[in-house]
C-alpha positions in Angstrom: -49.6 -28.7 40.0 -46.6 -27.1 41.7 -44.3 -29.9 40.6 -45.6 -29.6 37.0 -44.9 -25.9 37.1 -41.3 -26.4 38.3 -40.7 -29.0 35.5 -42.2 -26.5 32.9 -39.9 -23.7 34.1 -36.9 -26.0 34.1 -37.5 -27.1 30.6 -38.1 -23.5 29.6 -34.8 -22.4 31.2 -32.9 -25.2 29.4 -34.4 -24.2 26.1 -33.6 -20.6 26.6 -29.9 -21.5 27.4 -29.6 -23.7 24.3 -31.2 -20.9 22.2 -28.8 -18.3 23.6 -25.7 -20.5 23.0 -26.8 -21.4 19.5 -27.8 -17.9 18.6 -24.6 -16.2 19.8 -22.3 -18.9 18.4 -23.8 -18.3 14.9 -24.3 -14.6 15.2 -21.5 -13.0 17.1 -21.9 -9.2 17.2 -19.4 -7.1 15.4 -18.4 -5.4 18.6 -17.7 -8.7 20.3 -15.9 -10.0 17.3 -13.5 -7.1 17.1 -12.8 -7.1 20.8 -12.8 -10.8 21.7 -12.0 -13.1 18.8 -8.4 -13.9 18.0 -7.0 -15.0 14.6 -7.2 -18.6 15.7 -10.9 -18.1 16.6 -11.6 -16.8 13.2 -9.6 -19.7 11.6 -11.7 -22.2 13.6 -14.9 -20.5 12.7 -13.9 -20.4 9.0 -13.1 -24.1 9.0 -16.5 -24.8 10.6 -18.3 -22.8 7.9 -16.3 -24.6 5.2 -17.3 -28.0 6.5 -21.0 -26.8 6.3 -20.5 -25.8 2.7 -20.8 -22.1 3.5 -17.7 -21.1 1.6 -18.4 -17.4 1.3 -18.8 -17.1 5.1 -15.7 -19.2 5.5 -13.6 -16.9 3.3 -14.9 -13.9 5.3 -13.7 -15.6 8.5 -10.3 -16.3 7.0 -10.1 -12.7 5.8 -10.7 -11.6 9.4 -8.0 -13.9 10.7 -5.5 -12.5 8.2 -6.4 -8.9 9.3 -5.3 -9.8 12.8 -2.4 -12.0 11.8 -1.2 -11.5 8.2 1.4 -14.2 8.6 -1.0 -17.0 9.4 -0.3 -19.7 6.8 -3.2 -21.9 7.9 -5.6 -19.0 7.1 -4.2 -18.7 3.6 -4.3 -22.5 3.2 -7.9 -22.8 4.2 -9.0 -19.8 2.3 -7.4 -21.4 -0.7 -9.4 -24.6 -0.1 -12.6 -22.5 0.0 -11.7 -20.8 -3.2 -11.1 -24.2 -4.8 -14.5 -25.4 -3.6 -16.0 -22.4 -5.3 -14.1 -23.2 -8.5 -11.9 -20.1 -8.4 -8.6 -21.9 -8.8 -6.6 -18.7 -9.7 -7.3 -17.2 -6.2 -6.9 -20.6 -4.6 -3.4 -21.0 -6.1 -2.5 -17.4 -5.1 -3.4 -18.2 -1.5 -1.5 -21.5 -1.5 1.5 -19.7 -2.8 1.3 -17.2 0.1 0.9 -20.1 2.6 4.0 -21.8 1.2 5.9 -18.5 1.3 5.2 -18.0 5.0 5.7 -21.6 6.0 7.7 -23.7 3.5 7.3 -26.7 5.8 3.5 -26.8 5.4 3.4 -29.9 3.2 -0.5 -30.0 3.1 -0.4 -26.8 1.1 1.6 -28.5 -1.7 -1.1 -31.2 -1.9 -4.0 -28.7 -2.2 -2.1 -26.6 -4.6 -1.4 -29.6 -6.9 -5.1 -30.4 -7.0 -6.0 -26.8 -7.7 -3.5 -26.7 -10.6 -4.8 -29.9 -12.0 -8.4 -28.7 -11.8 -7.4 -25.4 -13.4 -6.0 -27.3 -16.4 -9.3 -29.0 -16.8 -11.1 -25.7 -17.3 -12.6 -25.1 -20.7 -10.8 -22.6 -23.1 -13.9 -20.3 -22.7 -13.6 -20.3 -18.9 -9.8 -19.5 -19.2 -10.5 -16.7 -21.6 -13.1 -15.2 -19.2 -10.6 -15.3 -16.3 -8.0 -13.5 -18.5 -10.5 -10.8 -19.2 -10.7 -10.1 -15.5 -7.0 -8.9 -15.2 -8.1 -5.2 -15.2 -10.7 -5.9 -12.5 -8.2 -7.6 -10.2 -5.6 -4.9 -10.8 -8.1 -2.1 -10.1 -9.2 -3.9 -6.9 -5.6 -4.2 -5.8 -5.0 -0.5 -6.4 -8.2 0.5 -4.6 -7.2 -1.6 -1.5 -3.7 -0.2 -1.5 -4.9 3.4 -1.7 -7.2 2.6 1.2 -4.2 1.3 3.2 -5.6 -2.3 3.1 -2.2 -3.7 2.0 -2.9 -7.4 2.7 -6.0 -7.5 0.5 -4.2 -5.4 -2.1 -1.4 -8.0 -2.2 -3.9 -10.8 -2.6 -5.8 -9.1 -5.4 -2.6 -8.1 -7.2 -1.2 -11.6 -6.8 -4.3 -12.9 -8.8 -3.6 -10.2 -11.4 0.0 -11.3 -11.7 -1.0 -14.9 -11.9 -3.3 -14.0 -14.9 -0.7 -11.8 -16.5 2.8 -12.7 -15.3 4.5 -10.1 -17.5 2.5 -7.1 -16.2 5.1 -4.6 -14.9 2.4 -2.4 -13.4 0.9 -5.2 -11.4 4.3 -6.1 -9.9 4.9 -2.4 -9.2 1.7 -1.9 -7.3 2.2 -5.1 -5.3 5.8 -4.1 -4.6 4.6 -0.8 -3.3 2.0 -2.6 -1.1 4.7 -4.9 0.3 6.9 -1.8 0.9 4.2 0.1 2.8 3.3 -3.1 4.7 7.0 -3.1 5.9 8.0 -6.3 4.0 10.9 -4.8 2.2 12.5 -8.1 1.0 9.3 -9.0 -0.8 9.2 -5.5 -2.3 12.7 -5.9 -3.6 11.8 -9.2 -5.2 8.9 -7.6 -7.0 11.0 -4.6 -8.1 13.6 -7.0 -9.5 10.9 -8.8 -11.5 9.9 -5.4 -13.0 13.6 -4.7 -14.0 13.7 -8.1 -15.7 10.8 -6.9 -17.8 12.1 -3.3 -18.3 15.8 -2.9 -17.4 15.6 0.9 -18.1 13.0 1.8 -15.5 14.8 4.5 -13.5 11.9 4.9 -11.0 12.0 1.2 -10.1 15.7 1.2 -9.5 15.1 4.1 -7.2 12.2 2.4 -5.4 14.3 -0.8 -5.0 17.1 1.3 -3.6 14.7 2.8 -1.0 13.7 -0.7 0.1 17.3 -1.8 0.4 18.1 1.3 2.4 15.3 0.4 4.8 16.9 -3.0 5.3 20.2 -1.4 6.1 21.8 -2.5 2.8 23.2 1.0 2.1 25.9 0.1 -0.4 23.4 -1.9 -2.5 20.9 1.0 -2.3 23.6 3.4 -3.6 24.2 1.1 -6.5 20.5 1.2 -7.4 20.4 5.0 -7.1 23.5 5.1 -9.4 21.7 3.0 -11.9 18.6 5.2 -11.7 20.7 8.3 -12.3 22.6 6.8 -15.2 19.3 6.3 -16.9 17.8 9.6 -15.9 20.5 12.2 -14.8 17.7 14.7 -13.9 16.1 12.4 -11.4 16.3 14.7 -8.4 14.6 12.3 -6.0 17.2 9.7 -6.7 19.9 12.3 -5.7 18.0 12.9 -2.5 17.6 9.2 -1.7 21.3 8.6 -2.4 22.1 11.5 -0.2 20.1 9.9 2.6 22.1 6.7 2.2 25.4 8.6 2.4 24.1 10.4 5.5 23.4 7.0 7.2 26.9 5.9 6.3 28.2 9.0 8.2 29.4 10.7 5.0 27.7 14.1 5.5 29.7 16.0 2.9 28.8 13.4 0.2 25.2 13.6 1.3 25.1 17.4 1.1 26.7 17.2 -2.4 23.8 15.0 -3.5 21.2 17.2 -1.9 22.8 20.2 -3.7 22.4 18.4 -7.1 18.7 17.7 -6.3 18.1 21.3 -5.5 19.8 22.5 -8.6 17.5 20.3 -10.7 14.4 21.2 -8.7 14.8 24.3 -6.4 11.2 23.8 -5.1 11.8 20.2 -3.7 11.3 20.7 0.0 12.6 17.2 1.0 16.1 18.0 -0.3 16.2 21.1 1.9 14.9 19.2 4.9 17.5 16.4 4.6 20.3 18.8 3.8 19.4 20.8 6.9 19.8 17.6 8.9 23.2 17.0 7.4 24.3 20.5 8.2 23.1 20.0 11.8 25.2 16.8 12.1 28.2 18.8 10.9 27.6 21.3 13.7 26.5 24.1 11.4 23.2 25.1 13.1 22.7 28.3 11.2 22.8 26.6 7.8 20.6 23.9 9.1 18.0 26.4 10.2 18.1 28.2 6.9 17.4 24.9 5.1 14.6 23.9 7.4 12.9 27.3 7.0 13.3 27.1 3.2 11.6 23.7 3.2 8.7 25.1 5.3 8.5 28.2 3.1 8.1 25.9 0.0 5.7 23.6 1.8 4.1 24.8 5.1 3.1 21.2 5.8 6.7 19.9 5.4 6.5 17.4 8.3 10.2 16.3 7.9 11.5 19.9 8.2 9.3 20.7 11.2 10.4 17.5 12.9 14.1 17.9 12.2 13.9 21.6 13.1 12.4 20.7 16.5 15.1 18.1 17.1 17.8 20.7 16.4 16.8 22.7 19.5 17.1 19.6 21.7 20.1 17.5 22.8 22.1 15.8 20.0 20.6 12.7 18.6 22.6 9.6 17.8 23.2 8.8 14.1 21.4 5.5 14.6 18.3 7.3 15.9 18.5 9.7 13.0 18.5 6.8 10.6 15.3 5.4 12.3 13.6 8.8 12.0 14.6 9.1 8.3 13.2 5.6 7.6 9.8 6.8 8.7 10.2 9.8 6.4 11.3 7.7 3.4 8.3 7.4 1.1 7.7 6.3 -2.4 4.9 7.7 -4.6 2.1 5.7 -6.2 2.3 5.1 -9.9 -0.4 7.6 -10.9 1.5 10.5 -9.3 4.6 9.5 -11.3 2.5 9.3 -14.5 1.0 12.7 -14.0 4.5 14.2 -13.3 5.9 12.6 -16.5 3.0 14.0 -18.5 1.2 10.6 -19.0 -2.2 12.0 -17.9 -4.2 9.7 -20.1 -2.6 6.6 -18.5 -3.1 7.9 -15.0 -6.8 8.8 -15.7 -7.4 5.3 -17.2 -6.1 3.5 -14.1 -7.7 5.9 -11.6 -11.1 5.5 -13.3 -10.9 1.8 -12.7 -10.3 2.4 -9.0 -13.2 4.8 -8.4 -16.1 2.4 -9.1 -14.6 -0.2 -6.7 -13.6 2.4 -4.0 -16.0 5.4 -4.5 -14.7 7.0 -1.3 -11.1 7.0 -2.5 -9.9 10.5 -1.6 -6.4 10.1 -3.1 -7.8 8.8 -6.4 -10.2 11.8 -6.7 -7.4 14.2 -5.9 -5.0 12.6 -8.4 -7.8 12.6 -11.1 -8.3 16.3 -10.5 -4.6 17.0 -10.9 -4.5 14.9 -14.1 -7.4 16.8 -15.7 -5.9 20.1 -14.6 -2.7 19.1 -16.5 -4.9 18.2 -19.5 -6.3 21.8 -19.3 -9.9 20.6 -18.5 -10.8 22.9 -15.6 -14.4 21.7 -15.4 -13.5 18.0 -14.8 -10.6 19.0 -12.5 -12.9 21.1 -10.3 -15.4 18.3 -10.2 -12.8 15.8 -8.9 -11.3 18.3 -6.4 -14.8 18.9 -5.1 -15.3 15.1 -4.7 -12.0 14.9 -2.8 -13.1 17.7 -0.5 -16.3 15.9 0.2 -14.3 12.8 1.2 -11.9 14.8 3.3 -13.1 18.3 4.2 -9.9 19.1 6.0 -7.7 18.6 2.9 -5.6 21.7 2.2 -4.4 20.2 -1.1 -7.8 19.8 -2.7 -8.9 23.3 -1.6 -5.6 24.8 -2.9 -5.8 23.1 -6.3 -9.5 24.0 -6.8 -8.9 27.5 -5.7 -6.0 28.0 -8.1 -8.2 26.7 -11.0 -11.0 29.1 -10.1 -8.5 31.9 -9.9 -7.3 31.1 -13.4 -10.9 31.1 -14.6 -11.4 34.6 -13.3 -13.7 33.5 -10.4 -11.9 35.1 -7.5 -15.0 34.8 -5.3 -15.0 31.1 -5.7 -11.3 30.8 -5.1 
């Protein structure tokens, strides 16, 4: 009896061990996953899921691998294979293209891409038409991911949109901005160049491309792009400011100040121009003028981080020009398309694009804020207040949303609400 009990307990222990291993292998907790699994682990798990025919789970694993290592060509390759197995050849080809871009020596990708292209050609006209109708969906997904700072997924979604509509300037623009914010400036430059092939008179894109070149240290080429932007739009005060930054990095502080002056003449309320001009005055040894400019920037915009940062540096020991350039690079920002459209008076276009983002990313604070601004510009205070309120719900600490909503209430003779 004792021997039988020992055997029973041994069998039970073995069964429990097997159950534990099997259970935890298939159901790794999220906490363990985030802390322990590497990109290679996710890749292996994805390949295993793919072999079992679980392509959705496989794709999710490859997504996780790319979150950890966005330059893993094998993850793109295998995700492309999974998309192919699901019959989504557009996304498969987009992933194979990314894999080839990262590792041109990966010959297996060429094979899989060729098969995907051939299968895509076999699709019925009705199926192709249905894919084409999804351009807006993919574009909106890309914008939503980008506004949520998920740039890798934004790039993937926008790549599909571009594959569907290769002449879409707005898709290239959003993808270029995602590349830029991801820190891949060369890719951003290539996309900006594509846009300029489509529309050679887009001053904003010349300026954006100049910023990307500036960040790569290609200052002369950046200045050429700013010159092009200003030849198209002589009132483009941001282009003057960016060109001034390039002159500053080249050590030509007088030329930089001259450009900042031009920006301020066009827009006396542009705090960035004062911030950067203050830095130039500081480099020339004129601390008083620098302080005046910093204070002016802060007066215009109390949250002017650049001015506050430069001002704090001015009280410390002198900083090398190379370090200043690094600090400026972190301050160099480009503005999403909807903000430009609102500024240029294209409220309808901005609202149309933002409305596509909200259903996909309901918690998009920036989208709600920009929609509020757009409706305010269109003189619709009710809708503007509604979107500013949604923005505040998403981000209760947002001074912008409260300020905008308060100003509209004040205009509506509701001072208590303001």
